[in-house]
C-alpha positions in Angstrom: -5.4 -4.1 53.9 -6.8 -3.4 50.3 -8.9 -5.9 48.7 -9.7 -6.8 45.0 -13.1 -6.9 43.8 -13.7 -10.1 42.1 -14.0 -9.4 38.3 -15.7 -12.4 37.1 -19.0 -11.1 38.1 -18.8 -8.5 34.9 -18.8 -9.7 31.2 -15.7 -9.6 29.4 -13.4 -11.2 32.0 -11.1 -9.8 34.4 -8.8 -7.2 32.9 -5.2 -6.7 34.0 -5.4 -2.9 34.1 -8.1 -3.3 36.7 -6.9 -6.2 38.6 -3.1 -5.7 38.0 -2.4 -9.6 39.0 1.2 -9.1 37.9 1.7 -6.5 40.5 0.0 -8.6 43.4 0.9 -11.8 45.3 -0.4 -14.9 43.8 -2.5 -15.8 46.5 -4.2 -12.3 46.7 -5.1 -12.7 43.0 -6.5 -16.2 43.6 -8.8 -14.6 46.4 -9.9 -11.7 44.3 -11.0 -14.3 41.4 -12.8 -16.4 43.9 -10.6 -19.4 43.0 -7.9 -21.6 44.6 -5.0 -23.5 43.9 -7.0 -26.5 43.3 -9.0 -24.8 40.8 -12.8 -24.6 40.2 -15.3 -27.0 40.1 -17.4 -27.9 36.7 -20.2 -26.3 38.1 -18.7 -23.0 38.8 -16.6 -23.0 35.4 -20.0 -23.3 33.7 -21.8 -20.6 35.6 -18.8 -18.1 35.0 -18.9 -19.2 31.3 -22.4 -18.2 31.1 -21.4 -14.8 32.5 -18.1 -14.1 30.9 -18.7 -15.6 27.3 -16.6 -17.9 25.6 -12.8 -17.5 25.4 -12.6 -16.0 21.9 -12.4 -12.6 20.2 -15.9 -11.2 19.3 -16.7 -11.0 15.7 -17.1 -7.4 14.3 -20.2 -6.6 11.9 -18.8 -6.5 8.4 -20.8 -4.3 5.7 -22.6 -6.5 3.4 -21.1 -7.2 0.1 -23.7 -5.1 -1.7 -22.9 -2.0 0.7 -19.3 -2.3 -0.1 -19.9 -2.3 -3.8 -22.3 0.4 -3.6 -19.7 2.5 -1.7 -17.6 2.6 -4.9 -20.4 4.7 -6.4 -19.7 7.5 -3.9 -18.0 9.9 -6.1 -19.3 13.2 -7.0 -18.2 12.5 -10.8 -20.1 9.2 -11.0 -23.1 11.0 -9.7 -23.2 13.4 -12.7 -22.9 10.2 -14.9 -25.6 8.6 -13.4 -27.8 11.7 -13.6 -27.0 11.7 -17.2 -28.0 8.3 -17.6 -31.3 9.0 -16.0 -32.0 11.7 -18.1 -31.2 9.8 -21.3 -33.5 7.0 -20.0 -36.5 9.7 -19.5 -35.9 10.9 -23.3 -36.0 7.4 -24.4 -32.3 7.0 -25.7 -31.7 3.5 -24.3 -28.5 3.0 -26.2 -26.9 5.9 -24.7 -28.4 5.2 -21.2 -26.9 1.7 -21.5 -23.5 2.7 -22.5 -23.3 5.4 -19.7 -24.5 2.9 -17.0 -22.3 0.4 -18.1 -19.0 2.6 -17.6 -20.2 3.5 -14.2 -20.8 -0.1 -13.0 -17.5 -1.3 -14.5 -15.7 1.3 -12.6 -17.3 0.3 -9.3 -16.7 -3.3 -10.2 -12.9 -2.9 -10.7 -12.7 -1.0 -7.4 -14.8 -3.8 -5.6 -12.7 -6.5 -6.8 -9.3 -5.1 -6.4 -9.4 -3.5 -3.0 -8.9 -5.5 0.3 -10.6 -5.2 3.5 -8.5 -4.0 6.6 -11.0 -5.4 9.0 -9.9 -8.9 8.1 -7.0 -8.2 10.4 -9.4 -9.1 13.4 -9.9 -12.6 11.8 -6.2 -12.8 11.5 -5.8 -12.2 15.4 -8.4 -14.7 16.2 -6.5 -17.6 14.7 -3.7 -16.8 17.5 -5.8 -18.2 20.2 -5.0 -21.9 21.0 -7.4 -24.5 20.5 -7.1 -26.6 23.7 -6.0 -26.1 27.2 -4.9 -28.3 30.3 -7.0 -27.1 33.3 -7.5 -28.4 36.8 -11.3 -29.0 37.2 -12.9 -30.9 40.2 -9.5 -31.4 41.5 -8.0 -33.2 38.6 -6.0 -32.1 35.5 -8.1 -32.3 32.3 -7.9 -31.1 28.7 -10.8 -28.9 27.7 -11.5 -26.6 24.7 -9.8 -23.2 25.3 -13.0 -21.4 24.5 -14.5 -22.8 27.8 -11.8 -21.3 29.9 -13.0 -18.8 32.4 -11.3 -16.3 34.9 -10.2 -18.3 37.9 -9.3 -21.6 36.0 -6.0 -23.0 37.1 -4.0 -24.2 33.9 -0.6 -25.5 33.0 1.8 -25.0 30.1 5.0 -26.8 29.2 7.5 -26.3 26.4 5.8 -25.9 22.8 2.4 -25.0 24.3 0.5 -22.0 23.2 -0.8 -19.9 26.2 -4.5 -20.3 26.2 -5.5 -17.2 28.0 -3.9 -14.4 30.2 -2.5 -16.2 33.2 -1.0 -15.1 36.6 1.7 -17.5 37.5 1.4 -19.7 40.7 4.4 -22.0 40.1 7.1 -21.8 37.3 10.0 -24.3 36.5 12.8 -23.0 34.3 10.0 -21.2 32.5 10.6 -18.9 29.5 8.1 -17.8 26.9 8.6 -16.4 23.5 6.7 -13.3 23.5 8.3 -11.8 20.2 4.9 -11.4 18.5 3.5 -9.3 21.4 6.5 -7.3 22.5 9.0 -7.4 20.0 11.5 -9.1 22.1 13.8 -11.4 20.2 14.8 -13.4 23.1 12.2 -15.4 25.3 11.3 -14.0 28.3 12.0 -15.5 31.6 9.1 -16.1 34.0 8.7 -16.0 37.8 5.9 -16.2 40.4 7.2 -12.9 42.1 5.1 -9.9 41.5 6.5 -7.1 39.7 5.9 -3.2 39.8 2.6 -1.9 39.1 3.9 0.4 36.3 5.7 -2.6 34.5 5.1 -2.7 30.9 3.8 -5.7 29.0 7.5 -6.9 28.3 8.4 -6.6 32.0 5.4 -8.5 33.6 7.4 -11.6 34.4 4.6 -13.1 36.6 2.2 -13.2 33.6 1.6 -15.4 30.6 -0.2 -13.8 27.8 -2.7 -15.4 25.5 -1.3 -16.4 22.2 2.3 -16.6 23.2 4.4 -19.7 23.0 6.3 -21.4 25.7 9.8 -22.0 24.7 11.1 -24.1 27.8 10.0 -25.0 31.1 6.5 -25.7 32.8 4.2 -23.5 34.7 0.9 -23.2 36.5 -1.2 -20.4 36.7 -4.7 -18.9 37.3 -6.4 -17.4 34.2 -7.0 -13.7 34.7 -8.7 -12.7 31.5 -10.2 -14.4 28.5 -11.4 -13.2 25.3 -11.6 -9.6 24.6 -10.3 -9.1 28.1 -6.8 -10.5 27.2 -3.9 -8.5 25.9 -4.6 -9.6 22.3 -8.1 -8.6 23.0 -7.1 -5.2 23.9 -5.0 -5.0 20.7 -7.9 -6.1 18.7 -9.9 -3.2 20.2 -7.2 -0.8 19.2 -7.4 -2.0 15.7 -11.2 -1.6 15.5 -11.0 1.9 16.9 -8.4 3.1 14.6 -9.7 5.0 11.3 -8.0 4.0 8.1 -6.8 7.2 6.4 -7.1 8.0 2.7 -4.1 8.4 0.8 -2.8 11.7 -0.7 -3.7 10.7 -4.4 -7.3 9.9 -3.2 -7.8 13.2 -1.3 -6.3 15.1 -4.4 -8.5 13.2 -7.0 -11.5 13.8 -4.6 -10.6 17.6 -4.5 -10.2 17.5 -8.3 -13.6 15.9 -8.9 -15.4 18.3 -6.8 -13.9 21.3 -8.7 -14.9 19.7 -12.0 -18.4 18.7 -11.0 -19.1 22.4 -9.7 -17.6 23.7 -13.1 -19.6 21.3 -15.1 -23.0 22.0 -13.3 -22.3 25.8 -13.6 -21.5 25.5 -17.5 -24.2 23.1 -18.1 -26.8 25.5 -16.6 -25.3 28.4 -18.6 -25.6 26.4 -21.9 -29.4 25.8 -21.1 -29.8 29.4 -20.3 -28.1 30.8 -23.5 -29.3 28.0 -25.9 -33.0 28.9 -24.6 -32.9 32.6 -24.4 -30.4 33.6 -27.2 -31.0 30.6 -29.8 -34.4 29.5 -28.9 -33.5 25.9 -29.1 -36.1 23.2 -28.4 -36.0 21.8 -24.5 -35.4 18.3 -25.8 -32.4 19.5 -28.1 -31.1 21.6 -25.3 -31.3 18.8 -22.6 -29.3 16.5 -25.1 -26.8 19.1 -25.5 -26.2 19.6 -21.7 -26.0 15.8 -21.3 -23.5 15.9 -24.2 -21.5 18.4 -22.5 -21.7 16.8 -18.9 -20.7 13.4 -20.5 -17.8 15.3 -22.3 -16.6 17.2 -19.3 -16.7 14.2 -16.9 -13.4 12.2 -16.8 -15.3 9.0 -16.2 -12.3 7.1 -17.3 -10.2 9.0 -14.6 -11.2 6.4 -11.7 -10.5 3.4 -14.0 -7.3 4.9 -15.4 -5.9 5.4 -12.0 -7.1 1.9 -10.5 -5.6 0.0 -13.6 -2.3 1.9 -13.4 -2.2 1.1 -9.6 -3.0 -2.5 -10.6 -0.2 -2.7 -13.0 2.1 -1.2 -10.4 1.0 -3.9 -8.1 2.2 -6.6 -10.7 5.5 -4.7 -11.0 6.0 -4.7 -7.3 4.9 -8.2 -6.8 7.9 -9.1 -9.1 10.2 -7.1 -6.7 8.7 -9.1 -3.6 6.2 -6.5 -2.3 2.6 -7.8 -2.4 0.2 -5.2 -2.3 -3.4 -5.8 -0.8 -4.7 -2.3 -1.3 -4.3 -0.4 -4.8 -3.9 3.2 -3.2 -1.0 2.3 -1.0 1.2 1.9 -4.2 1.0 5.7 -4.7 1.1 6.4 -0.9 4.4 4.5 -0.5 5.8 6.8 -3.2 5.0 10.0 -0.9 6.3 8.4 2.2 8.5 11.0 4.5 8.9 8.7 7.5 9.2 5.0 7.9 8.7 3.7 11.3 10.2 0.2 11.7 10.1 -2.5 14.2 13.7 -3.9 14.9 13.2 -7.5 15.7 12.7 -9.6 12.4 12.4 -6.4 10.1 15.6 -4.5 10.5 17.3 -7.6 12.0 17.1 -11.2 11.2 15.5 -12.4 14.3 18.1 -15.1 14.6 20.7 -14.7 17.4 24.4 -14.9 16.2 27.5 -15.2 18.0 29.6 -12.2 16.6 32.7 -12.1 19.0 34.5 -14.5 21.2 37.0 -13.1 24.0 39.4 -15.2 26.0 42.1 -14.2 28.2 44.5 -14.4 25.3 42.6 -13.2 22.2 39.5 -11.7 20.7 37.9 -13.5 17.8 35.4 -12.5 15.1 32.8 -14.9 13.8 31.7 -14.8 10.3 28.1 -15.4 9.1 24.7 -14.3 10.0 21.8 -16.3 11.6 21.7 -20.1 12.2 23.1 -21.2 9.1 26.6 -22.9 10.0 28.4 -21.0 7.1 31.6 -18.9 7.8 34.2 -19.5 10.4 36.1 -18.0 13.3 38.7 -15.7 12.5 41.6 -13.9 14.2 42.8 -10.5 12.6 41.0 -11.7 9.4 42.8 -15.1 9.2 41.0 -18.4 9.9 41.5 -19.5 13.5 41.4 -23.4 13.6 40.7 -25.0 16.9 43.8 -27.2 16.9 45.9 -24.0 16.9 43.9 -22.0 19.4 43.3 -24.1 22.6 41.7 -21.2 24.4 39.1 -21.0 21.8 38.7 -24.6 21.8 38.1 -24.8 25.4 35.6 -22.0 25.3 33.6 -23.2 22.3 33.6 -26.9 23.9 32.1 -25.6 27.0 29.3 -23.7 25.0 28.4 -26.6 22.7 28.2 -29.1 25.6 26.2 -26.9 27.9 23.5 -26.7 25.4 20.3 -28.4 24.6 19.5 -26.5 21.2 20.1 -27.7 17.8 19.8 -26.1 14.2 18.2 -27.9 11.3 17.5 -26.9 7.8 13.9 -27.0 6.7 12.6 -28.2 3.3 13.0 -24.7 1.8 16.9 -24.8 3.2 16.1 -22.1 5.7 18.0 -22.9 8.9 16.0 -22.8 12.1 16.8 -23.4 15.8 15.0 -26.1 17.9 15.3 -24.7 21.4 16.7 -21.5 23.0 17.8 -18.8 20.5 20.8 -18.0 22.5 22.0 -21.5 22.8 21.3 -22.1 19.0 23.8 -19.2 18.3 26.2 -21.1 20.4 25.4 -24.4 18.5 26.1 -22.7 15.2 29.3 -21.2 16.6 30.3 -24.9 17.3 29.5 -26.0 13.8 31.4 -23.0 12.3 34.5 -23.5 14.2 34.4 -27.4 13.1 34.2 -28.8 17.0 33.5 -32.5 17.3 31.6 -33.6 20.4 30.9 -37.1 19.5 33.4 -38.3 22.1 31.6 -36.5 24.9 28.8 -38.0 27.1 26.5 -35.8 29.3 26.4 -37.4 32.9 24.1 -34.7 34.6 22.8 -31.3 34.3 21.4 -28.2 36.1 18.9 -26.6 33.9 18.9 -22.8 33.4 16.8 -20.8 36.0 15.9 -17.1 36.0 17.2 -16.7 39.4 20.6 -18.1 39.1 21.0 -17.0 35.4 23.1 -20.0 34.5 23.1 -23.7 33.5 25.6 -26.3 34.0 26.5 -29.9 32.7 28.6 -32.7 33.9 30.5 -34.2 30.8 32.8 -37.1 30.5 35.4 -36.0 27.9 37.6 -39.1 28.3 37.8 -41.9 30.6 39.8 -39.9 33.2 38.6 -36.5 32.1 35.3 -35.4 33.8 34.5 -31.7 33.8 31.7 -29.3 34.7 30.8 -26.8 32.0 28.8 -23.8 33.0 27.2 -21.2 30.7 25.4 -18.0 32.0 25.6 -14.3 32.8 29.1 -13.0 33.2 28.7 -11.6 36.4 27.2 -14.9 38.0 30.2 -16.8 36.5 32.7 -14.3 37.8 31.4 -14.3 41.3 31.8 -18.3 41.0 35.4 -18.3 39.4 38.5 -18.2 41.1 40.9 -18.5 38.2 40.8 -18.0 34.5 42.4 -20.2 31.6 46.1 -18.8 31.1 48.0 -19.2 28.0 49.4 -22.6 27.6 46.5 -24.4 29.3 47.0 -23.7 32.7 45.4 -21.4 35.1 45.9 -17.9 36.5 44.3 -15.6 38.9 41.0 -14.1 37.8 41.3 -10.6 36.6 37.6 -9.7 37.3 37.9 -6.1 36.5 39.2 -6.7 33.2 36.4 -9.1 32.4 33.9 -6.6 33.7 35.4 -4.0 31.1 35.2 -6.4 28.4 31.6 -7.1 29.0 30.7 -3.6 29.3 32.6 -2.8 26.0 30.5 -5.7 24.4 27.3 -4.4 25.9 27.9 -1.1 24.4 28.0 -2.6 21.0 24.6 -3.9 21.5 25.7 -7.5 22.0 24.2 -9.8 24.5 27.0 -11.4 26.6 27.2 -15.0 27.5 30.2 -16.4 29.7 31.5 -20.0 29.9 33.5 -21.7 32.7 34.6 -25.1 33.7 36.1 -27.1 36.4 37.7 -30.5 36.3 36.2 -33.2 38.9 36.9 -36.5 40.1 36.2 -39.0 37.2 34.1 -41.1 39.5 31.4 -38.1 39.7 28.1 -38.9 38.4 25.9 -36.4 40.1 25.6 -32.6 39.8 24.0 -30.0 42.0 23.8 -26.1 42.1 26.2 -26.2 44.9 28.8 -27.9 43.0 29.1 -24.7 40.7 29.1 -22.0 43.6 33.0 -21.7 43.6 36.2 -23.0 42.2 35.4 -22.4 38.6 37.9 -21.6 35.8 36.7 -18.7 33.7 37.1 -19.5 30.0 35.9 -16.2 28.4 32.8 -14.5 27.0 30.7 -14.8 23.8 29.0 -11.6 22.2 25.7 -12.4 20.7 23.5 -10.3 18.6 20.3 -10.3 16.6 22.1 -9.0 13.7 21.1 -6.2 11.4 20.2 -7.4 7.8 23.0 -6.2 5.7 20.7 -5.2 2.9 18.8 -3.1 5.4 21.7 -0.9 6.0 22.2 -0.1 2.2 18.2 0.4 2.1 18.2 3.0 4.9 21.1 5.0 3.4 19.1 5.1 0.2 16.1 6.2 2.2 18.0 9.0 3.8 19.4 10.0 0.4 15.6 10.1 -0.9 14.7 12.5 2.1 13.0 9.9 4.1 13.5 9.5 7.7 13.7 5.9 9.3 12.7 5.6 13.0 13.2 2.4 14.9 10.4 1.5 17.4 11.1 -1.5 19.4 10.0 -3.4 22.6 13.9 -3.9 23.1 16.0 -2.3 25.7 17.2 1.1 25.0 20.9 0.4 24.9 20.6 -2.7 22.5 18.2 -0.3 20.3 20.8 2.4 20.1 23.6 0.2 19.4 21.7 -1.6 16.5 20.5 1.8 15.3 23.9 2.9 15.0 25.0 -0.2 13.0 22.2 0.2 10.9 23.0 3.9 10.0 19.6 5.1 11.3 21.5 7.4 13.6 25.0 8.9 12.9 28.0 7.0 14.1 29.8 8.4 17.1 26.8 10.6 18.1 25.4 10.6 21.4 21.9 9.6 20.9 19.4 9.1 23.9 16.6 6.7 23.1 13.1 7.8 24.2 11.5 4.8 26.2 8.1 3.7 26.6 8.0 4.8 30.3 9.2 8.4 29.2 6.7 8.5 26.4 4.0 7.4 28.7 4.7 10.5 30.9 4.5 13.0 28.0 1.4 14.9 27.0 0.3 14.7 23.4 1.9 18.4 22.7 5.1 17.2 24.4 5.5 14.2 22.2 4.5 16.3 18.9 7.6 18.6 19.8 10.0 15.9 20.1 8.7 13.1 17.9 10.8 14.2 14.6 14.0 14.6 16.6 14.1 11.2 18.2 15.1 8.3 15.9 15.0 5.4 18.5 11.9 4.3 20.7 12.5 1.6 23.0 10.2 -0.6 25.4 7.3 0.6 23.7 3.7 -0.9 23.7 1.0 -0.8 21.0 -0.5 2.3 22.4 3.0 4.0 22.1 3.4 3.1 18.4 -0.1 4.8 17.7 0.8 7.8 19.5 4.2 8.0 17.6 2.5 7.7 14.3 -0.3 10.2 15.2 2.3 12.8 16.4 4.4 12.3 13.1 1.1 13.0 11.1 0.2 15.9 13.1 3.4 17.3 11.3 1.7 16.2 8.0 4.3 13.4 7.6 3.2 10.5 5.4 4.1 7.5 7.6 4.8 4.1 6.8 4.9 1.5 9.7 6.6 -1.9 9.1 6.3 -4.8 11.5 5.9 -8.5 11.9 4.3 -9.1 15.4 0.6 -8.7 16.4 1.9 -5.8 18.7 2.3 -3.9 15.4 -1.1 -4.3 13.9 -2.9 -1.2 15.4 -0.1 1.2 14.2 -0.1 -0.4 10.9 -3.7 0.2 10.6 -3.3 3.9 11.6 -0.3 4.5 9.4 -0.6 6.0 5.9 1.1 2.7 4.8 1.2 -0.5 6.7 3.9 -2.9 5.6 4.0 -6.5 7.3 6.7 -9.1 7.0 5.4 -12.1 5.0 7.6 -14.9 6.2 7.9 -14.3 10.0 4.8 -11.9 10.2 1.6 -13.0 12.0 -1.6 -13.3 10.1 -3.0 -10.3 12.2 -0.3 -8.1 11.0 -0.5 -9.1 7.2 -4.4 -8.5 7.4 -3.8 -5.0 8.8 -1.3 -4.2 6.4 -1.5 -2.5 2.9 1.7 -4.1 1.7 3.3 -7.4 2.7 7.0 -8.0 2.0 7.3 -11.7 0.6 11.0 -11.6 1.5 10.8 -9.9 4.8 13.6 -7.8 3.4 13.6 -4.1 4.5 15.5 -3.3 1.2 12.3 -4.3 -0.5 10.7 -1.2 1.1 13.3 1.1 -0.6 12.4 -0.6 -3.9 8.7 -0.3 -3.4 9.2 3.5 -2.6 11.0 3.8 -6.0 8.3 2.0 -7.7 5.5 4.1 -5.8 7.4 7.3 -7.2 7.4 6.0 -10.9 3.9 4.9 -10.5 2.9 8.4 -9.2 4.7 10.2 -11.9 3.1 7.9 -14.7 -0.4 8.7 -13.1 0.4 12.4 -13.1 1.4 11.8 -16.9 -1.8 10.0 -17.6 -3.9 12.6 -15.9 -2.4 15.4 -17.9 -3.0 13.4 -20.9 -6.6 12.4 -20.2 -8.2 15.7 -19.3 -7.5 17.4 -22.5 -9.7 14.9 -24.1 -12.5 15.9 -21.8 -11.5 19.6 -22.1 -11.6 19.4 -26.0 -15.0 17.5 -26.1 -16.7 20.0 -23.7 -15.2 22.8 -25.6 -16.7 21.6 -28.8 -20.0 21.2 -27.5 -19.8 24.6 -25.6 -18.8 26.5 -28.7 -21.3 24.7 -30.7 -24.3 25.9 -28.4 -23.0 29.3 -27.9 -23.0 29.9 -31.6 -26.1 28.0 -32.4 -24.2 25.3 -34.5 -25.3 21.7 -34.8 -23.7 19.4 -32.4 -20.4 18.2 -33.9 -20.5 15.2 -31.6 -23.0 13.0 -29.9 -22.9 11.9 -26.2 -22.1 8.4 -27.3 -19.6 9.2 -29.7 -17.9 11.3 -26.7 -18.1 8.0 -24.6 -16.5 6.0 -27.4 -13.5 8.6 -27.6 -13.2 8.6 -23.6 -13.3 5.1 -23.0 -11.7 3.6 -26.1 -9.0 6.5 -27.1 -8.3 8.0 -23.9 -8.1 5.0 -21.6 -6.3 2.8 -24.0 -3.7 5.5 -24.7 -3.4 6.5 -21.1 -2.5 3.0 -20.1 0.6 3.2 -22.3 2.0 5.8 -20.1 1.7 3.4 -16.9 4.7 1.4 -18.5 6.9 4.4 -18.7 10.3 3.6 -17.0 11.4 5.7 -13.8 12.9 9.0 -14.8 16.7 9.4 -14.0 17.4 10.4 -10.3 14.0 9.5 -9.2 15.4 8.6 -5.7 17.5 11.7 -5.4 14.7 14.2 -5.0 12.8 14.7 -1.6 9.4 13.0 -0.9 6.4 14.7 -2.7 4.4 17.0 -0.4 0.9 15.5 0.4 -0.3 19.1 -0.3 1.0 19.0 -3.8 -1.8 19.0 -6.3 -2.0 16.4 -8.8 -2.0 19.0 -11.5 0.7 21.7 -10.6 0.3 25.1 -12.2 2.6 24.1 -15.3 0.7 21.0 -15.7 -2.6 22.9 -15.3 -1.4 25.3 -18.1 -0.4 22.4 -20.4 -4.0 20.8 -20.0 -5.8 24.1 -20.8 -3.5 24.7 -24.0 -3.8 21.1 -25.0 -7.8 21.3 -24.6 -7.7 24.4 -26.8 -5.4 22.8 -29.4 -7.4 19.4 -29.8 -10.8 21.0 -29.3 -10.0 23.7 -31.7 -8.6 21.1 -34.3 -11.6 18.9 -33.8 -14.2 21.8 -34.3 -12.3 23.0 -37.4 -12.4 19.4 -38.8 -16.0 19.4 -38.5 -16.6 22.8 -40.0 -14.2 22.1 -42.9 -15.9 18.9 -43.4 -19.4 20.6 -43.5 -17.9 23.5 -45.8 -16.8 20.8 -48.1 -20.4 19.5 -48.4 -20.0 16.3 -46.2 -23.0 15.0 -44.4 -23.4 14.9 -40.6 -22.1 11.3 -40.3 -19.0 11.9 -42.2 -18.4 15.2 -40.5 -18.9 13.7 -37.0 -16.8 10.8 -37.7 -14.0 12.9 -39.1 -14.3 15.0 -35.8 -14.0 11.8 -33.8 -11.0 10.6 -35.7 -9.4 14.0 -35.1 -9.9 13.6 -31.3 -8.3 10.2 -31.5 -5.2 11.4 -33.7 -5.0 14.5 -31.6 -4.7 12.6 -28.3 -2.2 10.3 -30.0 0.0 13.3 -30.9 -0.4 14.6 -27.4 0.5 11.2 -25.9 4.1 11.5 -27.4 4.3 15.0 -25.9 3.3 13.8 -22.5 6.1 11.1 -22.2 8.4 13.8 -21.0 6.4 16.5 -19.2 9.3 18.1 -17.7 11.6 18.0 -21.0 11.3 18.3 -24.8 9.6 15.3 -26.7 11.4 16.6 -29.8 13.9 13.7 -29.5 14.1 10.2 -30.8 13.8 8.9 -27.3 10.1 9.7 -27.5 9.7 6.7 -29.9 11.8 4.2 -27.7 11.9 3.0 -24.1 8.2 1.9 -23.9 6.9 -0.6 -26.7 3.3 -0.5 -24.9 2.9 3.0 -26.5 3.1 1.6 -29.9 0.9 -1.5 -29.0 -1.7 1.3 -27.7 -1.3 3.4 -30.8 -1.9 0.4 -32.9 -4.8 -0.9 -31.0 -6.3 2.7 -31.2 -5.9 2.8 -35.0 -7.6 -0.7 -35.4 -10.6 0.4 -33.0 -11.0 3.7 -35.0 -11.2 1.7 -38.3 -13.9 -0.5 -36.8 -15.7 2.7 -35.6 -15.6 4.1 -39.2 -16.2 1.2 -41.3 -18.1 -1.4 -39.5 -21.9 -1.4 -40.3 -23.1 -2.3 -36.9 -21.0 0.8 -35.2 -22.7 3.0 -37.8 -26.2 1.9 -36.2 -24.9 2.4 -32.6 -22.9 5.5 -32.9 -24.3 7.2 -36.1 -20.8 7.0 -37.7 -19.8 6.9 -41.3 -17.1 5.8 -43.8 -14.5 8.7 -44.4 -11.9 8.9 -47.3 -8.2 9.6 -47.8 -8.9 13.3 -48.0 -10.4 13.2 -44.4 -7.7 11.1 -43.2 -5.1 13.4 -44.6 -6.7 16.5 -43.0 -6.9 15.0 -39.4 -3.3 13.7 -39.6 -2.2 17.2 -40.6 -4.0 18.8 -37.7 -2.5 16.0 -35.4 1.0 17.1 -36.5 0.2 20.6 -35.7 -1.2 19.6 -32.4 2.1 17.9 -31.2 4.3 20.8 -32.4 2.0 23.5 -30.5 1.8 21.3 -27.5 5.7 21.1 -27.3 5.7 25.1 -27.6 3.1 25.1 -24.8 5.4 22.8 -22.6 8.0 25.6 -23.1 5.8 28.4 -21.8 4.3 26.1 -19.0 7.8 25.3 -17.7 8.2 29.1 -17.1 5.2 29.1 -14.7 6.0 28.8 -11.1 5.0 25.3 -9.9 
């Protein structure tokens, strides 16, 4: 006979995967744990606690706030800026040093304040542990802090309790546990002391209670098999800790762009030093200042802030559409999603059991309405079916309402909830919709539901001389106990079991859970009821088809996702048949096609390569565990899919962390899931995801416009410095003047493009490839062309001013003004990158553009005419001639930029 080594001797508590308590008889588990049904002594519990540690999840080490802040300087472009600031300090140019340093610090501060920390998911899971537990110590029941529980403790639970640890049942009475947060099952799981198979998944381990789940009904006693990190929730926590969050496509692309720019800047700066020294014999301090000016000009230091602020503005827009973003890059990533992996319960469905169909021997009735809210009614062929006109319906609904302990109530917000069993709640709502009155009925006795019998019965007095037994339960169990069925006119007829079995199969094929109702008249003097009283002689009344209904708006949202080229996959802990039926109803799989769901057991048997070959072809995954969900996400990502994972239960948290975008349900979602997610849906509405995808695409389009608009500023400035050094000219722009244009002009105007509305047909195009560069070839051609235009106009302005006898201050101020007005002209050209801006529409549709232009002009006037700006930036007042010259050049820039767009569109993307 095999034995189990006691596990309480090793830290971390006994683990299910080593002990397999669910697959062994209860007494064997007690023996293995060195315990007994009478529990432990206090001394033994203290000794074990010293070894295993408290029953709580370990606290991970988090990076210090200073380290997290410093990480935002880890960008190659910021390195160049910081190096330029240090060189300026060595040269004693403290104003320039301060301005450059402030730019770098502000950029890091914005990122530090805006971005959330995914590791807070671990804190969210810890809140799921119960606070106290009822345990048997020293032969007596006592309440203790749940953190003091140890493997081997005997605990008891009852309706409403949160399970304090992972427990192997020793005894159970009508015990059902809500494990939806762990398994995704929308119906409480029935529990039993009998062992199950060693290969049973978490949702099928009927002999186990899991830490953090809620007891729905009944009572139970069991022995603690695992605590803290050793529990199922602790294992999920370790999965989250082991998952590396991914960079979003935009961050990867901007990183590559920054690397290329930095290399080019360093090469060109070195070339400038050599040419200036060898060819023109410039003094070293002058050369260093020119090289720093070139570096500052070429570095798009406004780019990180531009992207961050544009994403932050997108966050505000999404919040108005009920999508709360916890991490800024997720906004962009959502717009490039190619696959959405969604949990079923509470995400695609309402997580509210609803009676949909009522079948009697005479007719089939439809039930209107969704969820527990008692709105709608019962219809027959589309017409109302009042109970007074349909006695067959009346008899069935009455039985369902009386053999029922659930009630539905509206909370303060008006949301209807069930108190009791969800399936019974569905029947209570059915009774309310049908207008049934039960005030005259009185319950005399009851036989509660048991998983072994799969039925419940009540003895009810309907009138002084009318006492009946009402039975509710699984159809097969009631058919076995019934001899007759209700006949038209109120009498009875021989039971047609075969017909009822076909009805049950047909309802099951639709994804409905089927409950049957039956009754039997008894002597009016009867006052007691036992299980033997319902063993035979029942009159079968009919069946009710119950479903956790799909959200109507989810059906439309899934169709929109398909139109946008986004695949939707259902990953659920529910049974395969139910999952496929719901998937058909949602439109995830084509109606009428034969679809075979991939189950967790089948997935477990697959190698990583086998899963990789099938993962894109399967749309429904059933009976899955958290590890399965992560494998599915990884397999999809191996095909370069950008994956969004939605969910509401703690079982979804690891996959949400691994996915490119994790999306949690805000109302029904656990704290763990919300903390692991990048986006939280405030209305738990799958349709919000589709709107968020549209918003993400709009934001990315606007970021691309902004990047195309911003880079010519740096290109033009660096071109001016480069040409000046190559030809031995005095510098037309100083480093601080360059920073003025970059921060005030470019960033201010760039933000205007963040408010541009979505282009027509934005959801009719396929998702953007993650490999697609931020700058496509046409966009790169336009950036180079605009840099030459604006740089050439700026240099021309400077040279013309010098030729006309202007001093350095006036000539440089005119050059800065030319940069500002040239960028303003190019801003209007960028509003329609794929079309012509020579249209009146370029002046409408985005009032922020005009606000930005107005703000720019005011700031430029301050730069030009405020005395303190003259001291800081070496600027000088300019006259009407200078303004006219720069305005004429700006108009030329706009027209020539439009010509460049025509050429760029001919370049293959």
